[in-house]
C-alpha positions, 0 to 999 in steps of 0.5 A, a space after each residue: 539486485 543490480 542497479 544501474 544508471 544508463 538510458 533504457 528504452 521501452 522499445 516496442 511492447 505488446 501484450 504477450 499472446 498465447 503461443 500457438 503451434 508446436 513448442 520447442 525449448 531450444 533457445 538459450 535463456 537471456 542472462 545478466 538481467 538488470 533493473 533500474 527503479 526511478 519513481 514509479 517506473 522499473 527499467 529492465 535490460 538484459 543480454 542474450 547470446 544467439 545460437 550458432 545455428 538458429 531458425 529462420 524466424 518469422 517474428 522474434 521477441 523477448 517476453 517479460 513476465 512479472 510475478 503478478 501475471 502481467 507480461 509484455 513482449 518487446 523486440 529489443 533488449 530493454 523494457 520499461 514498466 511504467 506507472 508501477 504501484 508501491 511494492 516489490 516486484 520480480 521479473 524474469 525474461 525468455 526468448 520466443 520466436 516462430 518459424 515454419 518447417 514443412 508448413 508447420 508453425 513452430 514456437 521456439 522458446 528459451 528457459 526463463 532468466 534468473 528473476 531480478 527484484 525491484 522495490 518501488 518506493 513512492 516518494 513521500 516527504 514525511 509522516 501525516 501531520 494530524 490536528 485533532 479537537 476532542 470534546 465529550 458529548 456530555 460533561 455529566 453523565 449517568 449512563 455508560 452508553 451515553 458517554 461519547 467523544 466527538 473527535 474532529 480534525 484533519 490529516 495532511 501529508 505531502 503529494 505522492 503519499 497514501 494515508 493508511 490506517 486512521 485510528 482513534 485510541 481512548 485510555 480511561 483513567 481506570 486503565 482500560 483502553 480501546 481503539 477503533 477505525 477513524 473515517 477520514 474523507 478525501 481531503 484528510 478530514 474527520 468528524 465523528 462521535 465514538 464511544 468513550 467506554 466499551 462494554 467490557 471496560 471497568 466503569 469509573 465513578 465520580 470525576 474521571 478523565 480520558 485521554 484521546 489520540 488519533 494516528 495514521 501512517 503512510 510510506 514515510 511512517 506512522 504518525 500520532 496526534 497530540 493527546 487530549 485529556 478530558 474530564 468528565 463526571 459520572 453522576 450517582 443516580 441514587 444521590 439526593 439532588 440538593 441543587 438545581 445543578 444536580 438535575 
């Protein structure tokens, strides 16, 4: 991939139209296609050598095709693809022009140029910053399904970042571990209760603890919150009740 740093004009651009009339592949292809990536724009520039004998064109331009099917036609040797989403793109270019011969419309085209790749990276200054608070819905419990963890907090990040894959993870002292998707609003806030023990997990007895954390990622990379260790007690429903605290 070739990068350069000279001004590039977008030129007059219009969506490519369906070619009507007889198609003739008789023009040389564009060459030396180059790309400049700046923020969320891709600037393309190329060269073209006209043939010694060329038709008398009624219209003429360069068709730019992106690998996802987006195409444009410009009249000059440059094009700027604006507001491009984060990702990798491939572009190729061909010449197209129209002429008339004996009253018939002829559409002259070239082969496609060699493709050029552009990688658009959204500016993102750092990984998400995660604040987490964890509270068990019960300190004492006697039924596994009733034990839940209340997770609340916020995920913040710099402008230009996109939050992805917000997850929670609960590790039990018995060795079991399970994860799930965390629901986060547009401000990065979350507030929900989740099961602490899965249906297939080993059931702890007596005093036990769980370690809880949440994670997320953006274009700068992944981040994980500080881990919270929460202690709870599984009551034995068959044990004798000797005090008011047992009820």
